[in-house]
DRENKELUM-781427 format. One line per field, with one value per residue: residue number from 0; residue in one letter; x, y, z of N, C-alpha, C, O in turn. Coordinates in pm, 1 decimal. Each point is the difference from the previous one (the first is absolute). Example, Ala and Ser with C-alpha at 12.3 -4.5 7.8 and 13.67 -1.06 7.14 Angstrom:
BEGIN
pos = 0_1
code = A_S
n.east = 1319.0_-138.6
n.north = -569.0_106.9
n.up = 780.0_-138.5
ca.east = -89.0_82.0
ca.north = 119.0_119.0
ca.up = 0.0_6.0
c.east = 90.0_-77.0
c.north = 120.0_109.0
c.up = 0.0_73.0
o.east = 103.6_50.9
o.north = -1.9_110.8
o.up = 66.5_16.9
***
This chain:
BEGIN
pos = 0_1_2_3_4_5_6_7_8_9_10_11_12_13_14_15_16_17_18_19_20_21_22_23_24_25_26_27_28_29_30_31_32_33_34_35_36_37_38_39_40_41_42_43_44_45_46_47_48_49_50_51_52_53_54_55_56_57_58_59_60_61_62_63_64_65_66_67_68_69_70_71_72_73_74_75_76_77_78_79_80_81_82_83_84_85
code = X_X_X_X_X_X_X_X_X_X_X_X_X_X_X_X_X_X_X_X_X_X_X_X_X_X_X_X_X_X_X_X_X_X_X_X_X_X_X_X_X_X_X_X_X_X_X_X_X_X_X_X_X_X_X_X_X_X_X_X_X_X_X_X_X_X_X_X_X_X_X_X_X_X_X_X_X_X_X_X_X_X_X_X_X_X
n.east = 4598.3_67.0_76.1_-85.8_185.5_-130.4_218.3_-177.0_41.9_-195.6_91.6_-9.7_-145.2_155.6_-223.7_175.5_-87.1_81.0_15.2_86.2_131.8_29.6_-181.5_2.7_113.2_-98.6_-159.9_78.8_35.9_-188.9_150.4_-150.6_86.6_-57.7_-173.8_200.0_-62.0_-67.0_154.4_-224.6_-161.6_86.1_-151.7_-2.6_-34.2_32.1_-47.1_-143.0_-61.2_138.7_-23.7_-169.6_56.4_120.7_-76.6_208.6_-169.6_154.9_-155.3_112.8_-28.7_-150.8_-133.4_166.1_-63.5_198.6_60.8_-109.0_-75.0_-43.2_-48.3_-125.6_-85.4_45.8_-121.0_-91.0_129.1_-35.5_-110.1_223.4_-84.2_31.5_-89.7_-3.7_-146.6_152.0
n.north = 6607.7_73.8_-181.7_1.3_-128.1_5.8_8.5_-43.2_159.1_111.2_131.7_184.6_-150.1_119.5_20.7_15.7_187.7_3.5_211.7_16.3_-43.5_191.3_51.6_-99.7_92.9_177.8_-40.5_-54.2_187.3_83.4_-153.0_-164.0_-200.6_104.9_-140.9_-81.2_123.8_-207.8_108.7_-9.0_157.6_-39.3_152.1_-170.6_-211.7_146.4_-194.5_37.5_-197.9_-75.4_78.3_-67.6_-199.1_-26.5_95.0_-25.1_133.1_-32.4_-22.4_110.4_116.7_118.9_-99.8_-100.1_160.2_49.5_157.6_141.1_-19.8_-75.7_207.4_-180.9_133.4_-8.5_29.9_-205.5_-170.1_-4.8_-191.5_-30.4_-74.9_-102.3_-50.3_42.7_126.9_20.0
n.up = -3332.1_201.3_-108.2_209.5_-8.8_184.4_50.4_132.1_151.4_-13.2_-157.4_125.9_-81.5_-109.8_-1.4_-139.2_89.4_-210.6_76.0_206.9_-176.7_-113.7_-123.1_-200.0_-170.4_-92.3_-152.0_-202.7_-114.3_-83.9_65.1_-14.7_-44.4_-187.5_26.6_-56.6_-176.2_45.5_-121.9_5.1_17.5_-205.1_66.5_-146.2_68.1_167.3_100.0_-168.4_-83.8_-159.5_-208.5_-128.7_-84.4_-185.9_-186.4_77.7_58.6_-161.4_-158.5_-160.6_188.0_-118.1_150.0_-114.4_-143.7_-90.2_148.6_-136.2_210.8_-206.9_73.1_44.9_-158.3_219.8_-185.8_0.5_-70.6_-221.0_-43.1_-2.0_-194.7_197.1_-201.1_220.2_-108.5_-159.1
ca.east = -7.4_92.6_-48.9_105.1_-28.6_113.6_-12.8_63.1_89.1_-79.8_-41.0_-130.2_8.5_-85.5_-6.9_2.0_-7.8_34.0_17.3_137.5_77.3_73.0_-88.9_-6.0_130.0_6.8_-89.3_63.7_117.3_-46.4_-99.2_-81.8_78.3_137.4_66.2_-30.2_-79.5_66.0_-80.3_-3.9_-26.9_-67.3_-105.9_-23.3_-139.7_-87.3_-141.8_-65.8_-57.3_113.0_43.1_-98.7_-19.5_118.2_113.7_-2.5_56.1_108.9_46.4_-40.4_-135.3_-110.5_-8.1_-61.6_-130.7_15.8_15.3_-120.0_-109.6_-124.6_-106.2_-123.7_-11.5_-136.6_-9.2_-85.6_81.3_120.4_123.8_-12.0_-86.1_0.3_-112.0_42.1_-115.3_-37.5
ca.north = -47.1_-111.0_-95.6_-86.4_-66.8_5.4_-83.0_63.2_-84.6_-110.8_-85.9_40.5_51.7_116.8_44.5_146.5_70.5_142.3_54.9_-18.8_-102.6_64.7_7.6_-134.4_-25.6_80.0_-65.1_-122.8_35.9_57.1_-91.0_47.4_-4.6_37.5_-103.9_7.7_-105.1_-57.0_-3.3_-135.5_-3.2_111.6_-51.7_88.3_3.9_-76.1_8.9_110.6_-42.3_-14.6_135.4_68.2_-67.0_-40.5_91.4_116.8_118.1_60.1_117.1_130.9_40.1_-89.5_-126.1_29.2_-61.4_-134.2_-94.9_6.9_-89.2_74.4_-43.4_76.5_115.0_28.8_145.3_30.4_3.1_76.0_-78.2_-125.8_-97.6_-133.8_-77.0_-134.8_-61.2_-130.0
ca.up = 134.9_24.5_98.4_53.3_126.7_90.9_119.5_116.5_80.6_52.9_-110.5_-52.1_-136.7_-22.4_-138.8_5.3_-128.1_1.2_-134.3_-45.1_69.9_109.1_116.4_57.4_62.2_122.3_96.4_48.9_80.3_127.1_55.8_111.0_123.4_-30.9_-78.1_-142.3_-61.4_-117.5_-121.6_-53.9_-144.5_-66.5_-86.0_-114.7_-40.4_89.9_-33.5_71.1_128.0_92.7_35.9_84.1_129.0_75.9_-5.4_88.3_-64.7_77.3_-74.2_50.2_-35.7_28.8_-74.7_-130.1_-25.4_-56.8_109.4_82.8_-36.3_-10.9_91.3_-19.4_89.4_41.5_16.7_115.2_122.0_-31.1_2.4_-74.5_64.7_-57.1_56.0_38.6_64.3_-57.5
c.east = 88.8_-53.4_113.9_-52.8_126.1_-29.5_71.4_81.0_-72.9_-47.4_-135.3_17.8_-104.4_6.3_-15.1_-2.0_34.9_13.1_138.5_69.7_71.9_-85.0_-12.3_130.7_15.9_-87.4_66.1_123.4_-39.5_-112.1_-70.2_79.9_146.3_74.8_-44.4_-88.9_71.2_-96.4_7.2_-15.4_-63.8_-103.0_-27.4_-147.6_-87.7_-146.1_-65.9_-57.7_109.0_45.7_-98.5_-15.3_126.8_114.8_-22.2_67.8_106.1_56.5_-47.9_-141.5_-103.3_8.8_-72.8_-133.9_10.6_7.0_-121.1_-103.1_-127.3_-105.8_-125.9_-10.8_-146.7_-9.4_-89.8_80.3_135.2_130.4_-18.6_-81.0_8.6_-108.7_45.8_-115.8_-33.4_63.4
c.north = -123.6_-86.2_-90.1_-74.7_5.1_-85.3_68.5_-102.7_-121.6_-96.4_32.3_62.5_109.0_36.2_151.4_59.4_146.3_47.1_-29.0_-108.0_57.5_6.3_-135.8_-32.6_77.5_-63.5_-124.4_29.5_50.3_-84.9_58.4_5.7_34.1_-105.1_8.7_-115.7_-45.5_2.2_-140.1_-2.1_130.9_-61.8_99.8_12.0_-83.4_17.3_112.2_-40.3_-18.2_137.7_65.0_-63.2_-14.4_100.8_121.5_116.5_61.1_123.0_128.6_31.4_-105.3_-126.4_27.4_-71.3_-141.4_-105.9_-1.2_-100.5_82.0_-60.3_81.0_112.0_25.7_149.0_39.8_9.4_68.3_-77.2_-128.3_-102.1_-133.0_-78.6_-142.0_-80.3_-138.0_-114.5
c.up = 12.0_113.6_44.6_121.4_84.0_122.4_114.5_79.2_58.3_-107.5_-58.2_-138.0_-19.0_-148.0_0.9_-140.7_19.5_-144.0_-56.3_82.8_121.5_127.3_70.4_71.4_130.3_108.1_60.0_85.5_137.9_56.5_121.4_130.0_-23.5_-78.7_-145.6_-43.5_-126.2_-117.7_-58.7_-150.8_-44.9_-93.4_-111.3_-36.2_93.6_-40.3_81.4_136.2_104.1_49.1_96.1_137.2_83.7_2.4_88.2_-73.1_91.0_-69.8_64.5_-45.9_35.2_-84.4_-132.2_-20.0_-57.4_108.8_93.6_-50.6_-0.1_92.5_-29.3_103.0_29.9_32.2_117.4_129.6_-22.8_10.0_-81.0_79.0_-74.2_69.9_26.9_59.1_-54.7_70.3
o.east = 3.8_-57.2_86.0_-107.3_111.4_-114.5_112.2_12.1_63.1_-62.6_-50.4_75.6_-114.2_108.1_-89.0_39.9_-23.9_-1.9_15.0_-34.3_14.7_51.6_-6.1_-1.1_53.7_40.8_-11.0_32.3_74.6_-116.7_43.5_-9.3_86.0_112.3_-111.8_-6.0_59.9_-111.8_108.6_69.4_-65.2_30.1_-9.7_-43.5_-51.1_-36.0_41.6_6.1_-21.7_29.4_41.3_-33.2_-6.6_83.2_-107.4_107.8_-30.0_96.6_-71.4_-42.5_29.3_66.1_-108.2_-23.7_-90.7_-25.9_3.0_-5.6_-30.7_-19.4_8.7_36.2_-80.7_53.7_7.0_-28.7_71.1_105.0_-113.0_7.3_-11.4_-1.9_20.2_24.0_-87.8_-22.2
o.north = -83.9_51.1_-36.9_30.0_-0.6_-37.9_48.0_-115.7_-101.5_-101.3_-74.9_95.8_-12.7_4.8_53.4_-64.2_57.1_-80.3_-19.4_-22.5_-67.2_-21.9_-6.4_-57.0_-53.8_-6.4_-24.1_-78.2_-19.7_38.3_101.0_98.3_-36.4_23.8_41.7_-104.0_80.4_-50.5_-51.8_-74.5_69.9_-97.1_120.3_105.2_-103.9_99.2_27.1_78.3_28.3_17.6_58.5_69.6_6.9_-5.0_60.3_-17.0_39.9_59.8_-0.6_-42.8_-97.6_-3.0_58.6_-104.7_-80.8_-117.5_-67.8_-30.5_68.6_-121.5_118.2_-18.5_14.4_45.3_113.6_84.0_29.7_59.3_-37.3_-5.5_-4.7_-8.3_-77.6_-93.6_-66.1_-115.3
o.up = -90.0_96.3_-80.0_52.3_-52.4_24.9_-16.0_-40.3_29.7_31.0_-83.7_-16.4_43.9_-58.6_66.2_-97.3_106.5_-93.3_-120.7_116.0_102.1_109.6_122.8_109.1_96.9_116.0_120.2_89.3_95.9_-8.0_55.3_73.5_80.2_-44.5_-30.4_65.6_-71.5_10.2_-25.9_-69.2_77.6_-69.3_24.3_-46.9_-41.8_-63.5_112.6_94.7_117.8_118.3_100.2_96.0_122.7_90.5_-1.5_-57.0_112.5_47.7_100.2_-107.3_69.2_-103.7_0.9_60.2_19.9_-26.3_102.7_-119.1_97.5_2.5_-33.1_116.2_-91.9_101.0_47.0_85.2_96.0_24.4_-31.7_122.8_-122.5_122.8_-93.4_76.2_55.4_-37.2
***
């Protein structure tokens, strides 16, 4: 998996991930409004918490399990449940 950061024309920094460098380069060439994004850096070993919270998946296919945050599952209601009552 490859990780990088890029910046759009407005200066907004985005952390992105994909299976191959080519997928990241294609994403940066085809900006949202037709403008390109500038690649700022390639990351070789980001921390897992940084990847799961901040990196956007731009590769082909579904977001890999390594980038998902585990949540408790409530089988009574059939969906993930987080108790925020404290």
